[in-house]
C-alpha positions as CSV (number, residue, x, y, z in Angstrom):
1,M,0.0,0.0,0.0
2,S,1.5,3.3,-1.0
3,A,1.8,6.2,1.5
4,R,-0.6,8.4,-0.6
5,L,-3.2,5.7,-0.5
6,A,-2.8,5.3,3.2
7,V,-3.1,9.0,3.8
8,A,-6.2,9.2,1.6
9,Q,-7.8,6.3,3.5
10,I,-7.1,8.0,6.8
11,C,-8.6,11.3,5.6
12,D,-11.6,9.4,4.3
13,L,-12.1,7.6,7.6
14,L,-11.7,10.9,9.6
15,Y,-14.3,12.5,7.4
16,R,-16.7,9.6,7.8
17,G,-16.0,9.6,11.5
18,L,-16.8,13.2,11.8
19,V,-20.0,12.8,9.7
20,V,-21.1,9.8,11.8
21,R,-20.2,11.6,15.0
22,W,-22.2,14.7,13.9
23,A,-25.1,12.5,12.9
24,S,-25.1,10.6,16.2
25,V,-25.1,13.9,18.2
26,A,-27.8,15.3,16.0
27,F,-30.0,12.2,16.0
28,G,-29.0,10.6,19.4
29,S,-27.1,7.5,18.4
30,A,-23.4,7.3,19.4
31,A,-22.6,3.6,18.5
32,G,-22.0,4.2,14.7
33,Y,-18.6,5.9,14.9
34,K,-16.7,3.3,16.9
35,P,-15.8,1.1,13.9
36,A,-14.6,4.2,12.0
37,I,-12.3,5.2,14.9
38,R,-11.0,1.6,15.1
39,Q,-10.1,1.6,11.4
40,I,-8.4,5.0,11.7
41,T,-6.3,3.6,14.6
42,N,-5.4,0.5,12.6
43,L,-4.4,2.6,9.6
44,R,-2.3,4.9,11.8
45,Y,-0.3,1.9,13.1
46,F,0.0,0.6,9.5
47,A,1.3,4.0,8.3
48,L,3.8,4.1,11.2
49,C,5.1,0.6,10.5
50,T,5.4,1.4,6.8
51,L,7.4,4.5,7.6
52,L,9.7,2.7,10.1
53,S,10.3,-0.1,7.5
54,F,11.2,2.4,4.9
55,I,13.6,4.2,7.2
56,S,15.3,1.0,8.3
57,V,15.8,-0.1,4.7
58,T,17.1,3.2,3.5
59,A,19.2,4.0,6.6
60,V,21.7,1.2,5.9
61,P,24.0,2.4,3.1
62,A,24.2,0.0,0.1
63,Q,27.9,0.5,-0.1
64,N,28.5,-1.2,3.3
65,S,26.7,-4.3,2.2
66,T,28.7,-4.6,-1.0
67,N,32.0,-4.0,0.9
68,N,31.0,-6.7,3.4
69,A,30.1,-9.1,0.6
70,A,33.4,-8.4,-1.1
71,N,35.3,-9.3,2.1
72,V,33.5,-12.7,2.6
73,R,35.3,-15.7,1.2
74,F,35.3,-19.4,1.8
75,I,38.4,-21.5,2.7
76,A,39.2,-25.1,3.4
77,V,41.5,-26.2,6.3
78,D,42.9,-29.7,6.2
79,I,43.2,-31.4,9.6
80,F,46.1,-33.9,10.1
81,V,46.9,-36.4,12.9
82,N,50.4,-37.7,13.1
83,S,50.6,-41.0,14.9
84,S,54.4,-41.4,14.3
85,N,55.1,-45.2,13.8
86,Q,51.8,-46.5,15.2
87,S,48.5,-47.2,13.4
88,L,45.7,-44.7,14.0
89,A,42.3,-46.2,14.6
90,A,40.6,-43.4,16.5
91,Y,40.9,-39.7,17.4
92,Q,39.1,-36.8,19.0
93,L,40.1,-33.2,18.6
94,E,38.9,-29.7,18.9
95,F,39.3,-27.1,16.1
96,A,38.5,-23.4,16.6
97,A,38.6,-20.1,14.8
98,T,40.2,-18.0,17.5
99,N,39.8,-14.4,16.3
100,G,36.1,-14.3,15.5
101,V,36.4,-13.7,11.7
102,A,35.6,-17.3,10.6
103,K,32.5,-19.4,10.9
104,I,32.5,-23.2,10.3
105,V,30.2,-24.1,7.5
106,G,31.1,-27.7,6.7
107,I,33.1,-30.8,7.5
108,E,34.3,-33.6,5.3
109,G,36.3,-36.8,5.7
110,G,40.0,-37.4,5.1
111,E,42.2,-38.9,2.5
112,H,42.9,-42.4,3.9
113,P,40.1,-45.0,3.3
114,A,39.8,-45.6,7.0
115,F,38.8,-41.9,7.6
116,R,37.2,-41.1,4.2
117,E,33.7,-40.7,5.8
118,A,33.1,-37.4,7.6
119,P,34.0,-37.5,11.3
120,H,31.3,-37.3,14.0
121,Y,30.5,-33.8,15.3
122,D,27.7,-31.9,16.9
123,P,26.0,-29.8,14.1
124,K,24.7,-27.3,16.6
125,A,28.1,-26.7,18.0
126,M,29.5,-26.4,14.5
127,Q,27.4,-23.3,13.9
128,S,29.8,-21.3,16.1
129,D,33.5,-20.8,15.7
130,R,34.6,-24.1,17.2
131,V,33.9,-27.8,16.7
132,I,34.9,-31.1,18.3
133,I,35.3,-33.9,15.7
134,A,35.9,-37.6,16.3
135,A,36.2,-40.8,14.3
136,Y,36.9,-44.5,14.9
137,S,37.8,-47.0,12.2
138,T,37.7,-50.8,12.3
139,D,39.4,-51.2,9.0
140,N,42.3,-53.7,8.6
141,Q,44.4,-51.1,6.9
142,L,45.0,-48.1,9.2
143,P,47.1,-45.1,8.5
144,V,50.6,-44.8,10.0
145,G,52.3,-41.4,10.4
146,K,50.8,-38.1,9.3
147,T,47.5,-38.4,7.6
148,R,44.7,-36.0,6.7
149,V,41.7,-37.1,8.8
150,A,39.3,-34.3,7.9
151,T,38.7,-31.0,6.1
152,I,36.9,-28.1,7.7
153,H,35.2,-25.5,5.4
154,L,34.9,-22.0,6.8
155,Q,33.3,-18.7,5.8
156,V,35.8,-15.9,6.5
157,T,34.9,-12.2,6.9
158,G,38.2,-10.4,7.1
159,D,41.8,-10.8,6.0
160,S,43.6,-13.0,8.5
161,P,41.8,-15.8,10.3
162,Q,43.5,-17.5,13.1
163,F,42.9,-21.1,14.2
164,G,43.7,-23.4,17.1
165,I,43.7,-27.1,17.4
166,H,43.9,-29.5,20.4
167,L,44.0,-33.3,20.2
168,E,42.0,-34.7,23.0
169,T,42.9,-38.3,22.4
170,A,44.1,-40.8,19.8
171,G,44.0,-44.6,19.9
172,N,45.1,-47.7,18.0
173,S,43.0,-50.7,16.9
174,A,43.4,-52.4,20.2
175,G,41.8,-49.5,21.9
176,N,45.0,-48.3,23.6
177,K,45.8,-44.6,23.8
178,I,48.7,-43.6,21.6
179,E,50.9,-40.5,21.4
180,A,49.9,-38.4,18.5
181,E,49.9,-34.8,17.3
182,A,47.2,-32.8,15.5
183,T,48.0,-30.0,13.0
184,F,46.2,-28.0,10.4
185,E,47.0,-26.4,7.1
186,E,44.9,-23.9,5.1
187,R,44.4,-25.4,1.6
188,K,45.8,-23.2,-1.1
189,N,43.8,-22.3,-4.2
190,K,45.0,-24.0,-7.3
């Protein structure tokens, strides 16, 4: 509804309200003007909401939204676990974007067939800037040494995201805890 139409309707209702009010005073019936007053009140609120919506849309400069859109990019970070000379059957680690310019948007599995499926994670927790991922494999052929166990996809707003990683635990096929190290590398565009 355009502003002119809203103003015209308000004026029309005011006119009808005055006519009804005048007629009720002249002829003794006061009940006829209440619906007209109610319609005027509803239109007044509609006009106010329309005006506020227009102000909120036009108050934000279009240039800021294009600048923010230009600064948004997507990156992939490869997660590695190095089990030295032992086979890696299970791991649990925490990955976090530490400076608040990145948001985790996806997680995929690793390169070795034992960890090709995406690791387990909490999708609700992933919507923030940190996630805990874990996987366990019962395959006969397990990776030994440094292997990519997952890739984390992030939406970055800014120039230099900073990340942190902490390996909670790692284990072998017998279920024993092993010494291992978790690292990450941002995947370079080809």
